[in-house]
PDB file of N, CA, C and O in Angstrom, chain B, residues numbered from 101:
ATOM      1  N   MET B 101     -18.766 119.794 269.610  1.00  0.00           N
ATOM      2  CA  MET B 101     -17.892 118.629 269.609  1.00  0.00           C
ATOM      3  C   MET B 101     -16.467 119.142 269.270  1.00  0.00           C
ATOM      4  O   MET B 101     -16.230 119.709 268.204  1.00  0.00           O
ATOM      5  N   ALA B 102     -15.550 118.923 270.201  1.00  0.00           N
ATOM      6  CA  ALA B 102     -14.172 119.375 270.029  1.00  0.00           C
ATOM      7  C   ALA B 102     -13.282 118.169 269.606  1.00  0.00           C
ATOM      8  O   ALA B 102     -13.222 117.148 270.291  1.00  0.00           O
ATOM      9  N   ILE B 103     -12.616 118.331 268.483  1.00  0.00           N
ATOM     10  CA  ILE B 103     -11.702 117.312 268.006  1.00  0.00           C
ATOM     11  C   ILE B 103     -10.301 117.898 268.116  1.00  0.00           C
ATOM     12  O   ILE B 103     -10.029 118.972 267.579  1.00  0.00           O
ATOM     13  N   ILE B 104      -9.403 117.185 268.819  1.00  0.00           N
ATOM     14  CA  ILE B 104      -8.000 117.632 268.987  1.00  0.00           C
ATOM     15  C   ILE B 104      -7.123 116.516 268.508  1.00  0.00           C
ATOM     16  O   ILE B 104      -7.279 115.363 268.913  1.00  0.00           O
ATOM     17  N   LYS B 105      -6.165 116.873 267.611  1.00  0.00           N
ATOM     18  CA  LYS B 105      -5.187 115.937 267.068  1.00  0.00           C
ATOM     19  C   LYS B 105      -3.809 116.357 267.546  1.00  0.00           C
ATOM     20  O   LYS B 105      -3.406 117.503 267.350  1.00  0.00           O
ATOM     21  N   VAL B 106      -3.084 115.442 268.170  1.00  0.00           N
ATOM     22  CA  VAL B 106      -1.780 115.752 268.773  1.00  0.00           C
ATOM     23  C   VAL B 106      -0.749 114.775 268.227  1.00  0.00           C
ATOM     24  O   VAL B 106      -0.969 113.563 268.210  1.00  0.00           O
ATOM     25  N   LEU B 107       0.383 115.321 267.781  1.00  0.00           N
ATOM     26  CA  LEU B 107       1.523 114.474 267.327  1.00  0.00           C
ATOM     27  C   LEU B 107       2.662 114.744 268.287  1.00  0.00           C
ATOM     28  O   LEU B 107       3.207 115.848 268.301  1.00  0.00           O
ATOM     29  N   ARG B 108       3.037 113.747 269.098  1.00  0.00           N
ATOM     30  CA  ARG B 108       4.073 113.872 270.074  1.00  0.00           C
ATOM     31  C   ARG B 108       5.100 112.748 269.864  1.00  0.00           C
ATOM     32  O   ARG B 108       4.762 111.567 269.932  1.00  0.00           O
ATOM     33  N   ASP B 109       6.347 113.131 269.612  1.00  0.00           N
ATOM     34  CA  ASP B 109       7.405 112.196 269.295  1.00  0.00           C
ATOM     35  C   ASP B 109       6.982 111.319 268.110  1.00  0.00           C
ATOM     36  O   ASP B 109       6.811 111.844 267.010  1.00  0.00           O
ATOM     37  N   HIS B 110       6.811 110.029 268.288  1.00  0.00           N
ATOM     38  CA  HIS B 110       6.368 109.153 267.207  1.00  0.00           C
ATOM     39  C   HIS B 110       5.009 108.558 267.490  1.00  0.00           C
ATOM     40  O   HIS B 110       4.717 107.424 267.109  1.00  0.00           O
ATOM     41  N   GLU B 111       4.168 109.350 268.176  1.00  0.00           N
ATOM     42  CA  GLU B 111       2.817 108.905 268.514  1.00  0.00           C
ATOM     43  C   GLU B 111       1.790 109.934 268.131  1.00  0.00           C
ATOM     44  O   GLU B 111       1.999 111.130 268.335  1.00  0.00           O
ATOM     45  N   PHE B 112       0.666 109.481 267.573  1.00  0.00           N
ATOM     46  CA  PHE B 112      -0.425 110.331 267.174  1.00  0.00           C
ATOM     47  C   PHE B 112      -1.607 110.052 268.094  1.00  0.00           C
ATOM     48  O   PHE B 112      -1.978 108.893 268.277  1.00  0.00           O
ATOM     49  N   TYR B 113      -2.212 111.098 268.681  1.00  0.00           N
ATOM     50  CA  TYR B 113      -3.329 110.976 269.575  1.00  0.00           C
ATOM     51  C   TYR B 113      -4.525 111.721 268.963  1.00  0.00           C
ATOM     52  O   TYR B 113      -4.362 112.790 268.375  1.00  0.00           O
ATOM     53  N   LEU B 114      -5.704 111.155 269.106  1.00  0.00           N
ATOM     54  CA  LEU B 114      -6.924 111.838 268.669  1.00  0.00           C
ATOM     55  C   LEU B 114      -7.892 111.871 269.846  1.00  0.00           C
ATOM     56  O   LEU B 114      -8.298 110.836 270.376  1.00  0.00           O
ATOM     57  N   PHE B 115      -8.252 113.106 270.241  1.00  0.00           N
ATOM     58  CA  PHE B 115      -9.175 113.317 271.357  1.00  0.00           C
ATOM     59  C   PHE B 115     -10.474 113.850 270.852  1.00  0.00           C
ATOM     60  O   PHE B 115     -10.487 114.653 269.919  1.00  0.00           O
ATOM     61  N   MET B 116     -11.556 113.440 271.425  1.00  0.00           N
ATOM     62  CA  MET B 116     -12.868 113.982 271.116  1.00  0.00           C
ATOM     63  C   MET B 116     -13.521 114.365 272.420  1.00  0.00           C
ATOM     64  O   MET B 116     -13.755 113.521 273.285  1.00  0.00           O
ATOM     65  N   ASN B 117     -13.819 115.670 272.560  1.00  0.00           N
ATOM     66  CA  ASN B 117     -14.422 116.198 273.795  1.00  0.00           C
ATOM     67  C   ASN B 117     -13.551 115.869 275.019  1.00  0.00           C
ATOM     68  O   ASN B 117     -14.076 115.541 276.084  1.00  0.00           O
ATOM     69  N   GLY B 118     -12.222 115.956 274.867  1.00  0.00           N
ATOM     70  CA  GLY B 118     -11.299 115.707 275.960  1.00  0.00           C
ATOM     71  C   GLY B 118     -11.027 114.264 276.280  1.00  0.00           C
ATOM     72  O   GLY B 118     -10.281 113.986 277.219  1.00  0.00           O
ATOM     73  N   LYS B 119     -11.595 113.329 275.549  1.00  0.00           N
ATOM     74  CA  LYS B 119     -11.428 111.894 275.796  1.00  0.00           C
ATOM     75  C   LYS B 119     -10.602 111.284 274.675  1.00  0.00           C
ATOM     76  O   LYS B 119     -10.890 111.493 273.497  1.00  0.00           O
ATOM     77  N   LEU B 120      -9.576 110.530 275.045  1.00  0.00           N
ATOM     78  CA  LEU B 120      -8.733 109.827 274.039  1.00  0.00           C
ATOM     79  C   LEU B 120      -9.540 108.738 273.375  1.00  0.00           C
ATOM     80  O   LEU B 120     -10.061 107.836 274.031  1.00  0.00           O
ATOM     81  N   ILE B 121      -9.638 108.836 272.050  1.00  0.00           N
ATOM     82  CA  ILE B 121     -10.412 107.802 271.310  1.00  0.00           C
ATOM     83  C   ILE B 121      -9.541 106.990 270.352  1.00  0.00           C
ATOM     84  O   ILE B 121      -9.951 105.910 269.926  1.00  0.00           O
ATOM     85  N   TYR B 122      -8.326 107.492 269.994  1.00  0.00           N
ATOM     86  CA  TYR B 122      -7.512 106.796 269.040  1.00  0.00           C
ATOM     87  C   TYR B 122      -6.049 107.139 269.303  1.00  0.00           C
ATOM     88  O   TYR B 122      -5.725 108.286 269.610  1.00  0.00           O
ATOM     89  N   LYS B 123      -5.160 106.141 269.183  1.00  0.00           N
ATOM     90  CA  LYS B 123      -3.735 106.354 269.330  1.00  0.00           C
ATOM     91  C   LYS B 123      -3.024 105.501 268.277  1.00  0.00           C
ATOM     92  O   LYS B 123      -3.389 104.348 268.049  1.00  0.00           O
ATOM     93  N   LYS B 124      -1.987 106.092 267.630  1.00  0.00           N
ATOM     94  CA  LYS B 124      -1.203 105.352 266.669  1.00  0.00           C
ATOM     95  C   LYS B 124       0.260 105.621 266.905  1.00  0.00           C
ATOM     96  O   LYS B 124       0.685 106.763 267.083  1.00  0.00           O
ATOM     97  N   TRP B 125       1.048 104.514 266.905  1.00  0.00           N
ATOM     98  CA  TRP B 125       2.485 104.587 266.999  1.00  0.00           C
ATOM     99  C   TRP B 125       3.030 104.635 265.584  1.00  0.00           C
ATOM    100  O   TRP B 125       3.000 103.634 264.869  1.00  0.00           O
ATOM    101  N   LEU B 126       3.526 105.793 265.178  1.00  0.00           N
ATOM    102  CA  LEU B 126       3.893 106.037 263.804  1.00  0.00           C
ATOM    103  C   LEU B 126       5.158 105.249 263.370  1.00  0.00           C
ATOM    104  O   LEU B 126       5.256 104.844 262.212  1.00  0.00           O
ATOM    105  N   ASN B 127       6.100 105.035 264.269  1.00  0.00           N
ATOM    106  CA  ASN B 127       7.319 104.310 263.878  1.00  0.00           C
ATOM    107  C   ASN B 127       7.105 102.806 263.791  1.00  0.00           C
ATOM    108  O   ASN B 127       7.929 102.113 263.194  1.00  0.00           O
ATOM    109  N   HIS B 128       6.013 102.268 264.373  1.00  0.00           N
ATOM    110  CA  HIS B 128       5.752 100.841 264.308  1.00  0.00           C
ATOM    111  C   HIS B 128       4.540 100.506 263.427  1.00  0.00           C
ATOM    112  O   HIS B 128       4.423  99.389 262.923  1.00  0.00           O
ATOM    113  N   GLY B 129       3.654 101.469 263.250  1.00  0.00           N
ATOM    114  CA  GLY B 129       2.444 101.241 262.457  1.00  0.00           C
ATOM    115  C   GLY B 129       1.301 100.645 263.224  1.00  0.00           C
ATOM    116  O   GLY B 129       0.271 100.339 262.623  1.00  0.00           O
ATOM    117  N   TYR B 130       1.424 100.459 264.541  1.00  0.00           N
ATOM    118  CA  TYR B 130       0.366  99.932 265.369  1.00  0.00           C
ATOM    119  C   TYR B 130      -0.607 101.038 265.730  1.00  0.00           C
ATOM    120  O   TYR B 130      -0.218 102.201 265.837  1.00  0.00           O
ATOM    121  N   SER B 131      -1.868 100.685 265.918  1.00  0.00           N
ATOM    122  CA  SER B 131      -2.852 101.655 266.337  1.00  0.00           C
ATOM    123  C   SER B 131      -3.846 100.985 267.297  1.00  0.00           C
ATOM    124  O   SER B 131      -3.985  99.762 267.319  1.00  0.00           O
ATOM    125  N   LYS B 132      -4.520 101.807 268.075  1.00  0.00           N
ATOM    126  CA  LYS B 132      -5.498 101.326 269.067  1.00  0.00           C
ATOM    127  C   LYS B 132      -6.669 102.270 269.099  1.00  0.00           C
ATOM    128  O   LYS B 132      -6.494 103.478 269.256  1.00  0.00           O
ATOM    129  N   VAL B 133      -7.873 101.729 268.951  1.00  0.00           N
ATOM    130  CA  VAL B 133      -9.116 102.541 269.050  1.00  0.00           C
ATOM    131  C   VAL B 133      -9.637 102.333 270.453  1.00  0.00           C
ATOM    132  O   VAL B 133      -9.872 101.199 270.870  1.00  0.00           O
ATOM    133  N   PHE B 134      -9.822 103.436 271.197  1.00  0.00           N
ATOM    134  CA  PHE B 134     -10.295 103.344 272.585  1.00  0.00           C
ATOM    135  C   PHE B 134     -11.808 103.512 272.691  1.00  0.00           C
ATOM    136  O   PHE B 134     -12.420 102.978 273.616  1.00  0.00           O
ATOM    137  N   ASP B 135     -12.410 104.232 271.779  1.00  0.00           N
ATOM    138  CA  ASP B 135     -13.873 104.453 271.812  1.00  0.00           C
ATOM    139  C   ASP B 135     -14.443 104.138 270.433  1.00  0.00           C
ATOM    140  O   ASP B 135     -14.410 104.984 269.539  1.00  0.00           O
ATOM    141  N   VAL B 136     -14.954 102.947 270.261  1.00  0.00           N
ATOM    142  CA  VAL B 136     -15.462 102.491 268.972  1.00  0.00           C
ATOM    143  C   VAL B 136     -16.671 103.293 268.511  1.00  0.00           C
ATOM    144  O   VAL B 136     -16.836 103.518 267.312  1.00  0.00           O
ATOM    145  N   MET B 137     -17.511 103.725 269.426  1.00  0.00           N
ATOM    146  CA  MET B 137     -18.729 104.475 269.033  1.00  0.00           C
ATOM    147  C   MET B 137     -18.359 105.833 268.503  1.00  0.00           C
ATOM    148  O   MET B 137     -19.037 106.331 267.604  1.00  0.00           O
ATOM    149  N   ALA B 138     -17.316 106.462 269.013  1.00  0.00           N
ATOM    150  CA  ALA B 138     -16.943 107.806 268.529  1.00  0.00           C
ATOM    151  C   ALA B 138     -16.116 107.735 267.254  1.00  0.00           C
ATOM    152  O   ALA B 138     -16.032 108.730 266.534  1.00  0.00           O
ATOM    153  N   TYR B 139     -15.509 106.608 266.951  1.00  0.00           N
ATOM    154  CA  TYR B 139     -14.603 106.468 265.808  1.00  0.00           C
ATOM    155  C   TYR B 139     -15.106 105.336 264.940  1.00  0.00           C
ATOM    156  O   TYR B 139     -14.608 104.214 265.039  1.00  0.00           O
ATOM    157  N   ASP B 140     -16.078 105.604 264.095  1.00  0.00           N
ATOM    158  CA  ASP B 140     -16.575 104.590 263.217  1.00  0.00           C
ATOM    159  C   ASP B 140     -16.797 105.199 261.817  1.00  0.00           C
ATOM    160  O   ASP B 140     -16.393 106.336 261.574  1.00  0.00           O
ATOM    161  N   LYS B 141     -17.422 104.466 260.915  1.00  0.00           N
ATOM    162  CA  LYS B 141     -17.568 104.949 259.549  1.00  0.00           C
ATOM    163  C   LYS B 141     -18.536 106.131 259.423  1.00  0.00           C
ATOM    164  O   LYS B 141     -18.588 106.773 258.375  1.00  0.00           O
ATOM    165  N   PHE B 142     -19.302 106.423 260.482  1.00  0.00           N
ATOM    166  CA  PHE B 142     -20.233 107.506 260.445  1.00  0.00           C
ATOM    167  C   PHE B 142     -19.659 108.779 261.076  1.00  0.00           C
ATOM    168  O   PHE B 142     -20.358 109.791 261.141  1.00  0.00           O
ATOM    169  N   THR B 143     -18.404 108.756 261.543  1.00  0.00           N
ATOM    170  CA  THR B 143     -17.792 109.909 262.127  1.00  0.00           C
ATOM    171  C   THR B 143     -17.575 110.982 261.048  1.00  0.00           C
ATOM    172  O   THR B 143     -17.095 110.679 259.956  1.00  0.00           O
ATOM    173  N   LEU B 144     -17.927 112.214 261.355  1.00  0.00           N
ATOM    174  CA  LEU B 144     -17.872 113.261 260.370  1.00  0.00           C
ATOM    175  C   LEU B 144     -16.498 113.843 260.118  1.00  0.00           C
ATOM    176  O   LEU B 144     -16.284 114.499 259.099  1.00  0.00           O
ATOM    177  N   THR B 145     -15.546 113.615 261.040  1.00  0.00           N
ATOM    178  CA  THR B 145     -14.214 114.139 260.904  1.00  0.00           C
ATOM    179  C   THR B 145     -13.243 113.041 260.546  1.00  0.00           C
ATOM    180  O   THR B 145     -13.216 112.009 261.217  1.00  0.00           O
ATOM    181  N   SER B 146     -12.452 113.226 259.519  1.00  0.00           N
ATOM    182  CA  SER B 146     -11.442 112.243 259.150  1.00  0.00           C
ATOM    183  C   SER B 146     -10.095 112.614 259.786  1.00  0.00           C
ATOM    184  O   SER B 146      -9.851 113.763 260.156  1.00  0.00           O
ATOM    185  N   ILE B 147      -9.248 111.614 259.894  1.00  0.00           N
ATOM    186  CA  ILE B 147      -7.934 111.831 260.462  1.00  0.00           C
ATOM    187  C   ILE B 147      -6.989 112.250 259.327  1.00  0.00           C
ATOM    188  O   ILE B 147      -6.628 111.434 258.479  1.00  0.00           O
ATOM    189  N   THR B 148      -6.606 113.491 259.319  1.00  0.00           N
ATOM    190  CA  THR B 148      -5.640 113.957 258.316  1.00  0.00           C
ATOM    191  C   THR B 148      -4.626 114.830 259.026  1.00  0.00           C
ATOM    192  O   THR B 148      -4.728 115.061 260.231  1.00  0.00           O
ATOM    193  N   ASP B 149      -3.649 115.312 258.280  1.00  0.00           N
ATOM    194  CA  ASP B 149      -2.637 116.180 258.861  1.00  0.00           C
ATOM    195  C   ASP B 149      -3.168 117.556 259.232  1.00  0.00           C
ATOM    196  O   ASP B 149      -2.561 118.244 260.053  1.00  0.00           O
ATOM    197  N   LYS B 150      -4.281 117.971 258.649  1.00  0.00           N
ATOM    198  CA  LYS B 150      -4.837 119.268 258.989  1.00  0.00           C
ATOM    199  C   LYS B 150      -5.320 119.287 260.406  1.00  0.00           C
ATOM    200  O   LYS B 150      -6.118 118.440 260.809  1.00  0.00           O
ATOM    201  N   GLY B 151      -4.847 120.244 261.171  1.00  0.00           N
ATOM    202  CA  GLY B 151      -5.266 120.399 262.551  1.00  0.00           C
ATOM    203  C   GLY B 151      -4.436 119.648 263.544  1.00  0.00           C
ATOM    204  O   GLY B 151      -4.805 119.616 264.718  1.00  0.00           O
ATOM    205  N   ILE B 152      -3.330 119.033 263.155  1.00  0.00           N
ATOM    206  CA  ILE B 152      -2.468 118.304 264.092  1.00  0.00           C
ATOM    207  C   ILE B 152      -1.632 119.313 264.824  1.00  0.00           C
ATOM    208  O   ILE B 152      -1.077 120.225 264.211  1.00  0.00           O
ATOM    209  N   THR B 153      -1.528 119.161 266.166  1.00  0.00           N
ATOM    210  CA  THR B 153      -0.698 119.983 266.989  1.00  0.00           C
ATOM    211  C   THR B 153       0.575 119.191 267.284  1.00  0.00           C
ATOM    212  O   THR B 153       0.517 118.074 267.797  1.00  0.00           O
ATOM    213  N   HIS B 154       1.728 119.783 266.953  1.00  0.00           N
ATOM    214  CA  HIS B 154       3.012 119.166 267.250  1.00  0.00           C
ATOM    215  C   HIS B 154       3.489 119.617 268.618  1.00  0.00           C
ATOM    216  O   HIS B 154       3.573 120.815 268.888  1.00  0.00           O
ATOM    217  N   GLN B 155       3.799 118.671 269.473  1.00  0.00           N
ATOM    218  CA  GLN B 155       4.272 118.998 270.819  1.00  0.00           C
ATOM    219  C   GLN B 155       5.602 118.289 271.070  1.00  0.00           C
ATOM    220  O   GLN B 155       5.809 117.164 270.615  1.00  0.00           O
ATOM    221  N   SER B 156       6.502 118.956 271.796  1.00  0.00           N
ATOM    222  CA  SER B 156       7.751 118.352 272.160  1.00  0.00           C
ATOM    223  C   SER B 156       7.809 118.266 273.705  1.00  0.00           C
ATOM    224  O   SER B 156       7.039 118.926 274.403  1.00  0.00           O
ATOM    225  N   ASP B 157       8.710 117.461 274.200  1.00  0.00           N
ATOM    226  CA  ASP B 157       8.824 117.284 275.658  1.00  0.00           C
ATOM    227  C   ASP B 157       9.770 118.283 276.267  1.00  0.00           C
ATOM    228  O   ASP B 157      10.246 118.052 277.378  1.00  0.00           O
ATOM    229  N   ASN B 158      10.071 119.386 275.603  1.00  0.00           N
ATOM    230  CA  ASN B 158      11.044 120.372 276.103  1.00  0.00           C
ATOM    231  C   ASN B 158      10.449 121.133 277.258  1.00  0.00           C
ATOM    232  O   ASN B 158      11.103 122.009 277.823  1.00  0.00           O
TER     233      ASN B 158
END
C-alpha cells in the first residue's frame, strides 16, 4: 500500500495506491474526502507533516 502526501501551493493532497482519496485547501480550511472506505477511523496511516512532498509549479 503506497501512501503519498503532496503539498502544492495552498492545497494538500493524499493519494493511496495512486488514487486521490483526500484534498484540503489550507488557506480556506475546506476539505473533501473522495474515498470514504480508504480514509476512515480504521486507516493505519494518519495525516501528518511527516512524508509530505512539497512541489512548486516552476
